[in-house]
VMD Tcl script that builds the backbone (N, CA, C; Angstrom):
set m [mol new atoms 372]
animate dup $m
set s [atomselect $m all]
$s set {name element resname resid chain x y z} {
  {N N MET 1 A -0.924 15.634 -2.327}
  {CA C MET 1 A -1.110 14.603 -1.285}
  {C C MET 1 A -1.035 15.406 0.068}
  {N N ASN 2 A -1.914 14.898 1.028}
  {CA C ASN 2 A -1.897 15.457 2.346}
  {C C ASN 2 A -2.245 14.364 3.378}
  {N N ASP 3 A -2.427 14.736 4.614}
  {CA C ASP 3 A -2.606 13.776 5.646}
  {C C ASP 3 A -3.848 12.932 5.495}
  {N N GLN 4 A -4.889 13.441 4.765}
  {CA C GLN 4 A -6.065 12.641 4.618}
  {C C GLN 4 A -6.102 11.859 3.312}
  {N N THR 5 A -5.028 11.973 2.458}
  {CA C THR 5 A -4.944 11.215 1.241}
  {C C THR 5 A -4.831 9.720 1.576}
  {N N LEU 6 A -5.657 8.939 0.908}
  {CA C LEU 6 A -5.614 7.494 1.082}
  {C C LEU 6 A -4.490 6.930 0.211}
  {N N LEU 7 A -3.625 6.154 0.791}
  {CA C LEU 7 A -2.540 5.502 0.121}
  {C C LEU 7 A -2.988 4.036 -0.184}
  {N N LEU 8 A -3.301 3.771 -1.415}
  {CA C LEU 8 A -4.048 2.533 -1.736}
  {C C LEU 8 A -2.964 1.400 -2.045}
  {N N ARG 9 A -3.155 0.317 -1.300}
  {CA C ARG 9 A -2.215 -0.814 -1.427}
  {C C ARG 9 A -2.989 -2.030 -1.983}
  {N N GLN 10 A -2.361 -2.561 -3.053}
  {CA C GLN 10 A -2.825 -3.856 -3.637}
  {C C GLN 10 A -2.343 -4.967 -2.744}
  {N N VAL 11 A -3.202 -6.000 -2.474}
  {CA C VAL 11 A -2.776 -7.093 -1.671}
  {C C VAL 11 A -2.704 -8.345 -2.527}
  {N N ASN 12 A -1.487 -8.871 -2.654}
  {CA C ASN 12 A -1.228 -10.063 -3.380}
  {C C ASN 12 A -1.944 -11.243 -2.713}
  {N N PRO 13 A -2.484 -12.151 -3.547}
  {CA C PRO 13 A -3.157 -13.357 -2.971}
  {C C PRO 13 A -2.321 -14.096 -1.922}
  {N N LYS 14 A -1.039 -14.096 -2.057}
  {CA C LYS 14 A -0.100 -14.825 -1.188}
  {C C LYS 14 A -0.194 -14.198 0.258}
  {N N PHE 15 A -0.573 -12.940 0.272}
  {CA C PHE 15 A -0.683 -12.222 1.581}
  {C C PHE 15 A -2.048 -12.062 2.083}
  {N N PHE 16 A -2.966 -12.982 1.619}
  {CA C PHE 16 A -4.342 -12.961 2.052}
  {C C PHE 16 A -4.770 -14.406 2.340}
  {N N GLU 17 A -4.550 -14.792 3.589}
  {CA C GLU 17 A -4.807 -16.185 3.991}
  {C C GLU 17 A -6.032 -16.237 4.901}
  {N N ASN 18 A -6.912 -17.210 4.661}
  {CA C ASN 18 A -8.102 -17.391 5.459}
  {C C ASN 18 A -8.924 -16.134 5.583}
  {N N GLY 19 A -9.004 -15.352 4.479}
  {CA C GLY 19 A -9.728 -14.132 4.497}
  {C C GLY 19 A -9.166 -12.966 5.324}
  {N N GLN 20 A -7.877 -13.104 5.640}
  {CA C GLN 20 A -7.187 -12.085 6.442}
  {C C GLN 20 A -5.988 -11.511 5.640}
  {N N VAL 21 A -5.731 -10.190 5.760}
  {CA C VAL 21 A -4.573 -9.623 5.181}
  {C C VAL 21 A -3.394 -9.774 6.146}
  {N N SER 22 A -2.319 -10.280 5.581}
  {CA C SER 22 A -1.110 -10.440 6.316}
  {C C SER 22 A -0.306 -9.151 6.335}
  {N N SER 23 A 0.491 -9.012 7.353}
  {CA C SER 23 A 1.327 -7.804 7.459}
  {C C SER 23 A 2.318 -7.725 6.282}
  {N N GLN 24 A 2.620 -8.864 5.699}
  {CA C GLN 24 A 3.568 -8.890 4.533}
  {C C GLN 24 A 3.091 -7.968 3.395}
  {N N ALA 25 A 1.827 -7.780 3.316}
  {CA C ALA 25 A 1.239 -6.870 2.291}
  {C C ALA 25 A 1.733 -5.434 2.505}
  {N N PHE 26 A 2.152 -5.085 3.647}
  {CA C PHE 26 A 2.663 -3.770 3.977}
  {C C PHE 26 A 4.182 -3.664 4.290}
  {N N PHE 27 A 4.855 -4.730 3.890}
  {CA C PHE 27 A 6.290 -4.774 4.179}
  {C C PHE 27 A 7.087 -4.550 2.842}
  {N N PRO 28 A 7.999 -3.582 2.947}
  {CA C PRO 28 A 8.797 -3.421 1.735}
  {C C PRO 28 A 9.949 -4.446 1.657}
  {N N PHE 29 A 9.995 -5.140 0.564}
  {CA C PHE 29 A 11.039 -6.159 0.337}
  {C C PHE 29 A 12.326 -5.538 -0.050}
  {N N PRO 30 A 13.468 -6.277 0.125}
  {CA C PRO 30 A 14.732 -5.657 -0.199}
  {C C PRO 30 A 14.785 -5.073 -1.595}
  {N N LYS 31 A 14.212 -5.589 -2.557}
  {CA C LYS 31 A 14.232 -5.075 -3.971}
  {C C LYS 31 A 13.511 -3.723 -3.984}
  {N N ASP 32 A 12.705 -3.412 -2.994}
  {CA C ASP 32 A 11.968 -2.110 -2.996}
  {C C ASP 32 A 12.774 -1.036 -2.382}
  {N N ASP 33 A 13.971 -1.236 -1.930}
  {CA C ASP 33 A 14.812 -0.227 -1.350}
  {C C ASP 33 A 14.170 0.617 -0.221}
  {N N GLY 34 A 13.359 -0.156 0.523}
  {CA C GLY 34 A 12.741 0.565 1.667}
  {C C GLY 34 A 11.455 1.359 1.324}
  {N N LYS 35 A 10.992 1.238 0.090}
  {CA C LYS 35 A 9.820 1.977 -0.325}
  {C C LYS 35 A 8.734 1.078 -0.706}
  {N N LEU 36 A 7.595 1.281 -0.099}
  {CA C LEU 36 A 6.382 0.445 -0.368}
  {C C LEU 36 A 5.513 1.193 -1.358}
  {N N SER 37 A 5.252 0.498 -2.494}
  {CA C SER 37 A 4.445 1.094 -3.568}
  {C C SER 37 A 3.015 1.168 -3.213}
  {N N VAL 38 A 2.357 2.334 -3.468}
  {CA C VAL 38 A 0.966 2.573 -3.285}
  {C C VAL 38 A 0.443 3.491 -4.415}
  {N N TYR 39 A -0.833 3.565 -4.473}
  {CA C TYR 39 A -1.462 4.541 -5.372}
  {C C TYR 39 A -1.927 5.749 -4.541}
  {N N ASP 40 A -1.845 6.924 -5.136}
  {CA C ASP 40 A -2.300 8.154 -4.493}
  {C C ASP 40 A -3.803 8.272 -4.871}
  {N N SER 41 A -4.682 8.220 -3.882}
  {CA C SER 41 A -6.132 8.293 -4.130}
  {C C SER 41 A -6.561 9.632 -4.700}
  {N N GLU 42 A -5.724 10.651 -4.615}
  {CA C GLU 42 A -6.067 11.923 -5.249}
  {C C GLU 42 A -5.886 11.948 -6.698}
  {N N GLN 43 A -5.114 10.925 -7.220}
  {CA C GLN 43 A -4.821 10.818 -8.624}
  {C C GLN 43 A -5.586 9.788 -9.367}
  {N N ILE 44 A -6.125 8.772 -8.592}
  {CA C ILE 44 A -6.781 7.644 -9.250}
  {C C ILE 44 A -7.857 7.111 -8.252}
  {N N SER 45 A -8.972 6.585 -8.778}
  {CA C SER 45 A -9.954 5.960 -7.981}
  {C C SER 45 A -9.523 4.604 -7.506}
  {N N VAL 46 A -10.133 4.082 -6.514}
  {CA C VAL 46 A -9.797 2.696 -6.004}
  {C C VAL 46 A -10.024 1.706 -7.148}
  {N N GLU 47 A -11.171 1.721 -7.791}
  {CA C GLU 47 A -11.494 0.834 -8.867}
  {C C GLU 47 A -10.445 0.900 -10.006}
  {N N ASP 48 A -10.107 2.091 -10.389}
  {CA C ASP 48 A -9.143 2.294 -11.448}
  {C C ASP 48 A -7.758 1.826 -11.045}
  {N N ALA 49 A -7.354 2.005 -9.775}
  {CA C ALA 49 A -6.048 1.485 -9.308}
  {C C ALA 49 A -6.091 -0.053 -9.371}
  {N N TYR 50 A -7.153 -0.686 -8.972}
  {CA C TYR 50 A -7.266 -2.167 -9.039}
  {C C TYR 50 A -7.112 -2.579 -10.576}
  {N N HIS 51 A -7.875 -1.975 -11.384}
  {CA C HIS 51 A -7.841 -2.287 -12.809}
  {C C HIS 51 A -6.441 -2.127 -13.385}
  {N N HIS 52 A -5.839 -0.952 -13.076}
  {CA C HIS 52 A -4.447 -0.738 -13.576}
  {C C HIS 52 A -3.495 -1.828 -13.109}
  {N N TYR 53 A -3.581 -2.227 -11.886}
  {CA C TYR 53 A -2.680 -3.231 -11.301}
  {C C TYR 53 A -2.960 -4.626 -11.901}
  {N N THR 54 A -4.249 -5.021 -12.011}
  {CA C THR 54 A -4.517 -6.363 -12.387}
  {C C THR 54 A -4.698 -6.596 -13.879}
  {N N VAL 55 A -5.161 -5.561 -14.569}
  {CA C VAL 55 A -5.363 -5.689 -16.024}
  {C C VAL 55 A -4.185 -5.122 -16.815}
  {N N ASP 56 A -3.907 -3.862 -16.560}
  {CA C ASP 56 A -2.835 -3.221 -17.364}
  {C C ASP 56 A -1.453 -3.780 -17.001}
  {N N GLN 57 A -1.197 -4.029 -15.725}
  {CA C GLN 57 A 0.121 -4.586 -15.415}
  {C C GLN 57 A 0.090 -6.094 -15.261}
  {N N GLN 58 A -1.094 -6.671 -15.299}
  {CA C GLN 58 A -1.247 -8.156 -15.224}
  {C C GLN 58 A -0.641 -8.748 -14.015}
  {N N LEU 59 A -0.887 -8.067 -12.860}
  {CA C LEU 59 A -0.349 -8.539 -11.576}
  {C C LEU 59 A -1.510 -9.050 -10.764}
  {N N ALA 60 A -1.262 -9.871 -9.728}
  {CA C ALA 60 A -2.298 -10.421 -8.978}
  {C C ALA 60 A -2.657 -9.557 -7.733}
  {N N SER 61 A -3.942 -9.349 -7.492}
  {CA C SER 61 A -4.424 -8.661 -6.236}
  {C C SER 61 A -5.818 -9.219 -5.944}
  {N N VAL 62 A -5.954 -9.405 -4.590}
  {CA C VAL 62 A -7.328 -9.784 -4.108}
  {C C VAL 62 A -8.181 -8.588 -3.811}
  {N N GLY 63 A -7.525 -7.412 -3.753}
  {CA C GLY 63 A -8.263 -6.171 -3.426}
  {C C GLY 63 A -7.349 -5.084 -2.933}
  {N N VAL 64 A -8.002 -4.013 -2.537}
  {CA C VAL 64 A -7.301 -2.799 -2.175}
  {C C VAL 64 A -7.598 -2.410 -0.734}
  {N N TRP 65 A -6.627 -2.244 0.106}
  {CA C TRP 65 A -6.693 -1.675 1.422}
  {C C TRP 65 A -5.921 -0.357 1.495}
  {N N ALA 66 A -6.077 0.464 2.529}
  {CA C ALA 66 A -5.407 1.697 2.525}
  {C C ALA 66 A -5.147 2.183 3.927}
  {N N VAL 67 A -4.127 3.073 3.982}
  {CA C VAL 67 A -3.822 3.857 5.137}
  {C C VAL 67 A -3.825 5.299 4.677}
  {N N ASN 68 A -3.968 6.224 5.551}
  {CA C ASN 68 A -3.865 7.615 5.067}
  {C C ASN 68 A -2.526 8.266 5.531}
  {N N GLY 69 A -2.246 9.395 4.972}
  {CA C GLY 69 A -1.049 10.110 5.311}
  {C C GLY 69 A -0.755 10.336 6.719}
  {N N ALA 70 A -1.801 10.732 7.492}
  {CA C ALA 70 A -1.660 10.995 8.912}
  {C C ALA 70 A -1.273 9.724 9.671}
  {N N GLU 71 A -1.813 8.561 9.301}
  {CA C GLU 71 A -1.475 7.339 9.934}
  {C C GLU 71 A -0.024 6.955 9.669}
  {N N VAL 72 A 0.406 7.127 8.444}
  {CA C VAL 72 A 1.755 6.913 8.083}
  {C C VAL 72 A 2.729 7.776 8.832}
  {N N ALA 73 A 2.426 9.062 8.884}
  {CA C ALA 73 A 3.265 9.972 9.602}
  {C C ALA 73 A 3.346 9.656 11.074}
  {N N ALA 74 A 2.181 9.282 11.642}
  {CA C ALA 74 A 2.160 8.949 13.051}
  {C C ALA 74 A 3.077 7.798 13.470}
  {N N GLU 75 A 3.381 6.980 12.530}
  {CA C GLU 75 A 4.345 5.902 12.734}
  {C C GLU 75 A 5.758 6.232 12.453}
  {N N GLY 76 A 5.970 7.521 12.072}
  {CA C GLY 76 A 7.369 7.983 11.837}
  {C C GLY 76 A 7.826 7.740 10.431}
  {N N LEU 77 A 6.985 7.391 9.562}
  {CA C LEU 77 A 7.264 7.156 8.196}
  {C C LEU 77 A 6.839 8.391 7.307}
  {N N THR 78 A 7.473 8.461 6.116}
  {CA C THR 78 A 7.113 9.498 5.189}
  {C C THR 78 A 6.467 8.867 3.932}
  {N N TYR 79 A 5.784 9.692 3.193}
  {CA C TYR 79 A 5.131 9.252 1.987}
  {C C TYR 79 A 5.227 10.417 0.951}
  {N N HIS 80 A 5.300 9.993 -0.330}
  {CA C HIS 80 A 5.400 11.092 -1.333}
  {C C HIS 80 A 5.044 10.538 -2.715}
  {N N PRO 81 A 4.660 11.402 -3.621}
  {CA C PRO 81 A 4.355 11.016 -4.969}
  {C C PRO 81 A 5.647 10.349 -5.591}
  {N N ASP 82 A 5.504 9.445 -6.459}
  {CA C ASP 82 A 6.629 8.812 -7.203}
  {C C ASP 82 A 6.105 8.342 -8.556}
  {N N PRO 83 A 5.647 9.297 -9.378}
  {CA C PRO 83 A 5.144 8.920 -10.655}
  {C C PRO 83 A 6.165 8.139 -11.476}
  {N N VAL 84 A 5.680 7.118 -12.149}
  {CA C VAL 84 A 6.498 6.290 -13.045}
  {C C VAL 84 A 5.808 6.217 -14.417}
  {N N VAL 85 A 6.554 5.852 -15.396}
  {CA C VAL 85 A 6.000 5.716 -16.761}
  {C C VAL 85 A 4.797 4.753 -16.739}
  {N N GLY 86 A 3.677 5.254 -17.150}
  {CA C GLY 86 A 2.485 4.439 -17.183}
  {C C GLY 86 A 1.640 4.491 -15.884}
  {N N ASN 87 A 2.133 5.217 -14.905}
  {CA C ASN 87 A 1.408 5.294 -13.648}
  {C C ASN 87 A 1.703 6.570 -12.957}
  {N N GLU 88 A 1.026 7.643 -13.290}
  {CA C GLU 88 A 1.194 8.966 -12.659}
  {C C GLU 88 A 0.736 8.964 -11.232}
  {N N ALA 89 A -0.095 7.984 -10.826}
  {CA C ALA 89 A -0.650 7.900 -9.495}
  {C C ALA 89 A 0.277 7.123 -8.539}
  {N N HIS 90 A 1.394 6.714 -9.008}
  {CA C HIS 90 A 2.254 5.870 -8.136}
  {C C HIS 90 A 2.841 6.745 -7.055}
  {N N ALA 91 A 2.916 6.258 -5.850}
  {CA C ALA 91 A 3.448 6.932 -4.719}
  {C C ALA 91 A 4.141 5.866 -3.834}
  {N N VAL 92 A 4.878 6.412 -2.865}
  {CA C VAL 92 A 5.578 5.387 -1.964}
  {C C VAL 92 A 5.390 5.802 -0.510}
  {N N ILE 93 A 5.428 4.748 0.314}
  {CA C ILE 93 A 5.589 4.989 1.766}
  {C C ILE 93 A 7.020 4.562 2.041}
  {N N ASP 94 A 7.806 5.485 2.534}
  {CA C ASP 94 A 9.254 5.397 2.694}
  {C C ASP 94 A 9.589 4.883 4.084}
  {N N PHE 95 A 10.173 3.707 4.140}
  {CA C PHE 95 A 10.642 3.100 5.447}
  {C C PHE 95 A 12.059 3.465 5.727}
  {N N ASP 96 A 12.715 4.282 4.855}
  {CA C ASP 96 A 14.036 4.679 4.953}
  {C C ASP 96 A 15.018 3.530 5.174}
  {N N ALA 97 A 15.994 3.730 6.044}
  {CA C ALA 97 A 17.072 2.670 6.244}
  {C C ALA 97 A 16.729 1.886 7.492}
  {N N ARG 98 A 15.548 1.666 7.801}
  {CA C ARG 98 A 15.221 0.937 9.025}
  {C C ARG 98 A 15.632 -0.544 8.915}
  {N N SER 99 A 15.852 -1.166 10.098}
  {CA C SER 99 A 16.155 -2.564 10.096}
  {C C SER 99 A 14.977 -3.446 9.675}
  {N N GLU 100 A 15.254 -4.689 9.316}
  {CA C GLU 100 A 14.102 -5.568 8.878}
  {C C GLU 100 A 13.195 -5.737 10.083}
  {N N LYS 101 A 13.675 -5.781 11.271}
  {CA C LYS 101 A 12.789 -5.984 12.524}
  {C C LYS 101 A 11.932 -4.755 12.652}
  {N N GLU 102 A 12.448 -3.588 12.478}
  {CA C GLU 102 A 11.619 -2.322 12.613}
  {C C GLU 102 A 10.584 -2.295 11.485}
  {N N CYS 103 A 11.012 -2.679 10.275}
  {CA C CYS 103 A 10.066 -2.705 9.150}
  {C C CYS 103 A 8.887 -3.605 9.405}
  {N N ARG 104 A 9.256 -4.755 9.974}
  {CA C ARG 104 A 8.144 -5.797 10.268}
  {C C ARG 104 A 7.185 -5.233 11.260}
  {N N LYS 105 A 7.687 -4.566 12.325}
  {CA C LYS 105 A 6.756 -3.966 13.330}
  {C C LYS 105 A 5.906 -2.888 12.650}
  {N N LEU 106 A 6.530 -2.037 11.829}
  {CA C LEU 106 A 5.783 -0.993 11.137}
  {C C LEU 106 A 4.724 -1.606 10.227}
  {N N ALA 107 A 5.086 -2.626 9.485}
  {CA C ALA 107 A 4.166 -3.260 8.577}
  {C C ALA 107 A 2.952 -3.783 9.307}
  {N N LYS 108 A 3.175 -4.334 10.508}
  {CA C LYS 108 A 2.048 -4.838 11.294}
  {C C LYS 108 A 1.132 -3.708 11.706}
  {N N LYS 109 A 1.714 -2.565 12.043}
  {CA C LYS 109 A 0.884 -1.344 12.471}
  {C C LYS 109 A 0.080 -0.893 11.245}
  {N N LEU 110 A 0.727 -0.790 10.091}
  {CA C LEU 110 A 0.060 -0.297 8.835}
  {C C LEU 110 A -1.044 -1.264 8.506}
  {N N ARG 111 A -0.803 -2.518 8.586}
  {CA C ARG 111 A -1.775 -3.571 8.247}
  {C C ARG 111 A -3.016 -3.400 9.189}
  {N N SER 112 A -2.715 -3.247 10.505}
  {CA C SER 112 A -3.828 -3.087 11.416}
  {C C SER 112 A -4.704 -1.891 11.102}
  {N N LEU 113 A -4.105 -0.788 10.816}
  {CA C LEU 113 A -4.766 0.445 10.344}
  {C C LEU 113 A -5.690 0.219 9.145}
  {N N ALA 114 A -5.084 -0.454 8.173}
  {CA C ALA 114 A -5.721 -0.691 6.892}
  {C C ALA 114 A -6.969 -1.665 7.129}
  {N N VAL 115 A -6.715 -2.680 7.928}
  {CA C VAL 115 A -7.753 -3.694 8.200}
  {C C VAL 115 A -8.925 -3.045 8.963}
  {N N ALA 116 A -8.559 -2.164 9.917}
  {CA C ALA 116 A -9.602 -1.417 10.621}
  {C C ALA 116 A -10.479 -0.562 9.723}
  {N N ARG 117 A -9.874 -0.021 8.718}
  {CA C ARG 117 A -10.574 0.779 7.747}
  {C C ARG 117 A -11.476 -0.084 6.903}
  {N N GLY 118 A -10.965 -1.276 6.602}
  {CA C GLY 118 A -11.728 -2.266 5.776}
  {C C GLY 118 A -11.305 -2.169 4.333}
  {N N SER 119 A -11.642 -3.265 3.695}
  {CA C SER 119 A -11.277 -3.346 2.202}
  {C C SER 119 A -12.034 -2.294 1.449}
  {N N LEU 120 A -11.287 -1.619 0.576}
  {CA C LEU 120 A -11.920 -0.562 -0.215}
  {C C LEU 120 A -12.458 -1.166 -1.503}
  {N N TYR 121 A -11.882 -2.216 -1.938}
  {CA C TYR 121 A -12.304 -2.891 -3.139}
  {C C TYR 121 A -11.785 -4.345 -3.137}
  {N N GLN 122 A -12.671 -5.256 -3.483}
  {CA C GLN 122 A -12.229 -6.685 -3.643}
  {C C GLN 122 A -12.840 -7.213 -4.900}
  {N N ALA 123 A -12.037 -8.124 -5.518}
  {CA C ALA 123 A -12.554 -8.812 -6.819}
  {C C ALA 123 A -13.778 -9.642 -6.448}
  {N N ALA 124 A -14.672 -9.639 -7.401}
  {CA C ALA 124 A -15.858 -10.428 -7.179}
  {C C ALA 124 A -15.652 -11.921 -7.138}
}
mol reanalyze $m
mol bondsrecalc $m
mol representation Tube
mol addrep $m
């Protein structure tokens, strides 16, 4: 992984209202321990990441948006590989021990960057 690596984020339908991605799609929830799950684009294609998420894991996603490592680092966040059983391409964006308010601000910035890049994949 490097600064140009795309960190692929699946967007849950609940976080896609009126054709717009909500910043909640880039917010780590308490159960995530400050770590936002993403796919490492150097390990898996966008289409395969979507397939893994929606078919293999049977989770809901309207599509894939992404930020790159440089964008994450510019916001003071870190990212790293975090392979798990059944998903060697799993990685995380680490929000560390930031407050909920700080995390919400950072999620809005990441969402803006991802939306500016555009959807990389959406279900037909």
